[in-house]
C-alpha positions in Angstrom: 132.2 97.5 76.8 130.9 94.2 78.2 129.2 95.9 81.0 127.4 98.3 78.6 126.2 95.4 76.5 124.8 93.7 79.6 122.9 96.8 80.5 121.4 97.1 77.0 120.2 93.5 77.4 118.8 94.3 80.8 116.9 97.2 79.3 115.2 94.7 76.9 114.1 92.7 80.0 112.4 95.7 81.5 110.6 96.5 78.2 109.2 93.0 78.2 107.8 93.6 81.7 106.1 96.8 80.4 104.2 94.6 77.9 103.1 91.8 80.2 102.7 93.6 83.5 99.3 95.1 82.6 98.0 91.6 81.8 99.4 90.1 85.0 98.6 92.9 87.4 95.2 91.5 88.6 96.6 88.0 88.9 99.7 89.3 90.6 97.7 91.2 93.2 95.5 88.2 94.0 98.5 85.9 94.2 100.3 88.4 96.5 97.3 88.5 98.9 96.9 84.8 98.9 100.5 83.8 99.1 101.4 86.4 101.8 98.2 85.6 103.8 98.8 81.9 103.7 102.3 82.5 105.0 101.1 84.7 107.7 99.0 81.9 109.1 102.1 79.8 109.7 104.3 82.3 111.5 102.1 85.0 113.1 102.3 83.4 116.5 105.1 85.4 118.3 105.9 82.4 120.5 106.9 80.3 117.4 110.6 80.7 117.0 110.9 78.3 114.0 112.7 80.1 111.2 111.0 80.5 107.9 113.0 79.5 104.8 112.0 81.3 101.7 113.2 80.8 98.1 116.9 81.1 97.5 116.3 84.2 95.4 115.4 86.4 98.3 115.7 90.2 97.7 118.6 92.2 99.1 118.5 95.9 99.9 121.3 98.4 99.6 120.9 101.2 102.2 122.4 104.7 102.2 122.3 106.0 105.8 123.4 109.6 106.2 123.4 112.4 108.8 125.0 115.6 109.8 127.2 116.9 112.6 126.2 115.9 116.1 124.1 113.0 114.8 126.6 110.2 115.1 124.8 108.4 117.9 121.5 108.7 116.1 123.1 107.3 112.9 124.6 104.4 114.9 121.1 103.6 116.3 119.5 103.8 112.9 122.1 101.5 111.3 121.6 98.9 114.1 117.8 99.2 113.6 117.9 98.4 109.9 120.9 96.0 109.9 120.5 92.6 108.3 123.2 90.2 107.1 121.5 89.9 103.7 121.7 93.7 103.0 124.4 96.2 102.2 125.1 99.6 103.7 126.9 102.8 102.9 127.1 105.3 105.8 127.9 109.0 105.6 128.5 111.1 108.7 129.3 114.8 108.4 130.4 114.8 112.0 133.4 115.0 114.4 136.4 112.7 114.3 135.0 111.0 117.4 131.6 110.3 115.7 133.2 108.9 112.6 135.6 106.8 114.6 132.6 105.3 116.5 130.8 104.6 113.2 133.9 103.1 111.6 133.6 100.1 114.0 130.7 99.0 111.8 132.6 99.5 108.5 133.3 95.9 107.7 131.7 93.0 105.9 128.5 94.5 104.3 129.0 98.0 105.6 131.1 100.8 104.1 131.8 104.3 105.6 132.1 107.2 103.1 134.7 109.8 103.3 133.8 113.2 104.8 132.8 116.0 102.5 131.3 119.5 102.3 127.6 118.9 101.9 124.6 121.2 101.9 121.4 119.3 102.4 119.4 121.7 100.2 122.0 122.0 97.5 123.2 119.8 94.6 126.1 118.5 96.7 123.6 116.4 98.6 122.3 114.9 95.4 126.0 114.3 94.4 126.5 112.6 97.7 123.6 110.2 97.1 124.8 109.3 93.6 128.3 108.7 95.1 126.7 106.3 97.6 124.9 104.5 94.8 128.2 104.2 92.8 129.9 102.7 95.9 127.1 100.2 96.3 127.2 99.3 92.6 131.0 98.8 92.7 131.3 97.0 96.1 128.2 94.7 96.0 126.9 92.8 93.0 123.6 91.2 93.8 121.2 93.7 95.5 117.8 94.5 94.2 116.5 97.8 95.8 118.2 101.0 97.1 116.8 102.7 100.2 118.0 106.1 101.4 117.6 107.0 105.1 118.6 110.1 107.1 119.1 110.5 110.8 115.5 111.8 111.1 114.1 108.5 109.7 113.4 105.2 111.5 112.1 101.8 110.6 108.6 100.7 111.7 109.1 96.9 111.1 112.0 94.4 111.2 114.0 93.7 108.0 112.8 90.1 108.0 109.2 91.3 107.4 110.3 93.6 104.5 112.4 90.9 102.9 109.5 88.5 103.2 106.9 90.7 101.5 109.3 92.1 98.9 110.1 88.5 97.8 106.7 88.4 96.2 107.2 91.5 94.2 108.6 92.0 90.6 112.1 93.3 90.9 111.2 96.1 88.4 109.1 98.3 90.7 110.4 101.7 91.8 108.7 103.2 94.9 109.0 107.0 94.4 106.5 109.8 95.3 106.1 112.1 92.3 103.9 114.7 90.7 104.1 117.1 87.8 101.8 119.6 89.6 104.5 122.0 90.7 102.3 124.6 92.5 104.5 127.0 94.6 107.6 125.0 93.8 107.6 126.4 90.3 108.5 129.8 91.8 110.6 128.6 94.8 112.4 125.7 93.2 112.2 125.6 89.3 112.7 129.2 88.3 115.3 130.4 90.7 119.0 129.8 89.8 120.9 128.5 92.9 124.7 128.2 93.4 126.1 125.7 95.9 129.7 126.8 96.9 130.3 123.2 98.1 130.8 122.3 94.5 134.0 124.3 94.3 134.9 125.8 97.7 136.7 123.7 100.3 135.1 125.7 103.0 131.4 125.0 103.7 129.5 128.1 103.0 125.8 129.0 102.5 123.9 128.7 99.3 123.2 131.8 97.2 120.9 132.7 94.3 121.5 134.5 91.1 119.4 137.6 90.3 118.1 136.1 87.0 115.2 133.6 86.9 114.9 130.8 84.3 111.9 129.5 82.5 110.3 126.1 83.1 112.0 123.5 80.8 110.4 122.6 77.6 112.6 119.7 76.5 111.6 117.6 79.5 108.9 117.6 82.1 109.7 118.5 85.8 108.5 116.2 88.5 108.8 116.7 92.2 108.2 114.6 95.3 109.9 113.3 98.5 113.6 112.6 98.7 112.9 109.2 100.4 112.8 106.5 97.7 113.0 102.7 97.2 114.6 102.3 93.7 115.7 99.3 91.7 119.3 98.6 90.9 118.5 98.6 87.2 117.2 102.2 87.3 120.1 103.4 89.4 122.6 101.8 86.9 120.8 103.8 84.3 121.3 107.0 86.4 125.0 106.3 86.9 125.9 105.1 83.4 123.2 107.0 81.5 123.4 105.2 78.2 120.9 107.5 76.5 122.4 110.7 78.2 119.1 111.7 79.9 120.5 111.3 83.5 123.6 113.3 82.7 121.7 116.1 81.0 119.3 116.4 84.0 122.2 116.3 86.5 123.7 119.4 84.9 120.3 121.1 85.0 119.8 120.2 88.7 123.1 121.7 89.6 121.3 125.0 90.1 118.1 123.6 91.6 117.1 124.0 95.3 116.4 120.7 97.0 117.4 118.8 93.9 117.2 115.5 95.7 113.4 115.9 95.9 113.1 116.2 92.1 116.1 114.6 90.2 115.1 110.9 90.4 111.5 111.8 89.8 112.3 113.7 86.7 114.7 111.1 85.3 112.3 108.2 85.8 109.2 109.9 84.5 111.1 111.2 81.3 112.5 107.8 80.6 110.4 105.6 78.3 112.2 102.6 79.7 111.4 103.2 83.3 108.4 105.5 83.6 105.9 102.5 83.7 107.8 100.9 86.6 106.9 103.6 89.2 104.7 103.2 92.3 103.7 106.6 93.5 104.7 106.1 97.1 108.0 106.4 98.9 107.1 103.8 101.6 107.5 106.4 104.3 104.9 107.5 106.9 104.8 111.3 107.0 102.5 113.9 108.5 102.0 117.4 107.0 100.9 120.5 108.8 97.8 122.4 107.5 98.6 124.3 105.4 101.6 122.2 104.4 105.1 123.6 105.0 108.3 122.8 103.2 109.1 120.0 105.6 106.8 117.3 107.0 105.7 117.7 110.6 107.8 116.2 113.4 106.5 112.9 114.6 105.8 112.4 118.3 104.1 109.8 120.6 100.6 110.9 119.5 101.4 109.6 116.0 102.4 106.0 117.1 99.1 104.3 116.2 98.9 106.2 112.8 102.5 105.0 112.0 101.6 101.4 112.7 98.3 101.5 110.8 99.9 103.0 107.8 101.7 99.8 106.9 104.8 101.8 105.8 108.1 100.2 106.6 109.7 103.6 107.5 108.7 106.9 109.0 110.0 110.4 108.5 110.7 112.8 110.4 111.5 112.3 114.0 112.8 115.1 116.2 116.3 115.1 117.6 116.4 113.7 120.2 113.4 111.4 120.3 114.7 108.5 122.4 111.5 107.8 124.3 109.5 107.3 121.1 112.3 105.4 119.4 112.6 103.1 122.5 108.9 102.3 122.1 109.4 101.6 118.4 112.3 99.3 119.2 110.4 97.5 121.9 106.9 97.1 120.3 107.6 97.0 116.6 111.2 95.9 116.0 111.6 93.5 119.0 114.8 95.3 120.1 116.1 96.5 123.4 119.1 98.6 124.4 120.8 95.3 125.4 120.3 93.4 122.1 120.3 96.3 119.7 124.0 96.1 119.0 124.1 92.3 118.8 125.1 90.9 115.4 122.8 88.1 114.2 124.5 84.9 113.2 121.5 83.6 111.3 122.1 82.3 107.8 121.3 84.8 105.1 118.6 82.4 103.7 116.8 82.4 107.0 114.2 85.0 107.9 111.8 85.3 110.8 108.9 87.6 109.7 106.3 88.5 112.2 102.9 90.3 112.2 104.4 93.5 110.6 104.3 91.7 107.2 100.5 91.8 107.2 100.6 95.6 107.5 103.1 96.0 104.6 101.0 93.5 102.6 97.9 95.6 102.9 99.7 98.7 101.9 101.2 97.1 98.8 97.9 95.6 97.7 96.3 99.1 98.0 99.2 100.7 96.0 99.1 98.0 93.3 95.3 98.2 92.8 94.8 98.2 89.1 92.1 100.9 89.4 94.6 103.5 90.6 98.0 102.1 89.9 98.4 103.1 86.3 96.6 106.5 86.6 99.0 107.6 89.3 102.2 106.9 87.3 104.1 110.0 86.1 101.1 112.3 85.9 
């Protein structure tokens, strides 16, 4: 009961933001540019090893890192690439005993390894897995600010210090989630078909199948779709898990029969919630390339996309082929400052010490563009 009352009080805090954020948006953008830019001048020199101490209330990120069978080595590399002592991690590997044993070496301190399960990436069991990871992060770790989900086909484009530095200037209410209500072909391929995922009730992993009947587009709520890659606030995810107005639970039941529900559930919950719909930033902070005409999945990234990835300012990219060691080696070397020899080293820096580099300027430019008052409000839940 005490926890529920705390959440209701937290909801009032978010509503106050909805009132004052339109008034502060122009000032906030200007202060973000000036503050970040003035900081950049003091630490852009790569030869300067002096650590930068930021305010005590630095943000913390909660990561969910997941992959399938045969991807254990790639998951280990991804976890090492995004690891930071300030952050928290839940790792899922649908792999062999050897792969899970290798990953279990990291399951200590701020890292947790999830139990194995029967998951279909296109079915509701994958959405259930994500919500399970969120629940573990909420239970195990108290003071994180944003949730980030990554798969084995994702990879960071900048060090964690740069992301922490720039996010320290942001309101902790912003949810970065790509979304649109323009369904297009997805109305007939995703919304109307009725899907069954045997992973919900069968201990043996079997393929998805569809019912013969079709269903109509919902009229009691509005469907939104987008990318499964998100950066969501703890407050919004507490709402999804505890659902004090029942919307998240109602939609979870609906999405049990929805193909690729992880690409629509969070979008539909947040845009149908009066408390959170005005906290959305219509971008998942991932660099992706699409074929022409677009297919169901983004194009695989290769060496020719390197400059575009850097120029995008996004902190992550999706989706890399398996394997893509040559390209990832270049990302490690030129963007993350890592090598094969130091990738597995554990930093002994204090949590309050960060060493941002030039990547912060790229992320700054992207966020200033996304928070431009001329487009920010018009792209919310439309």
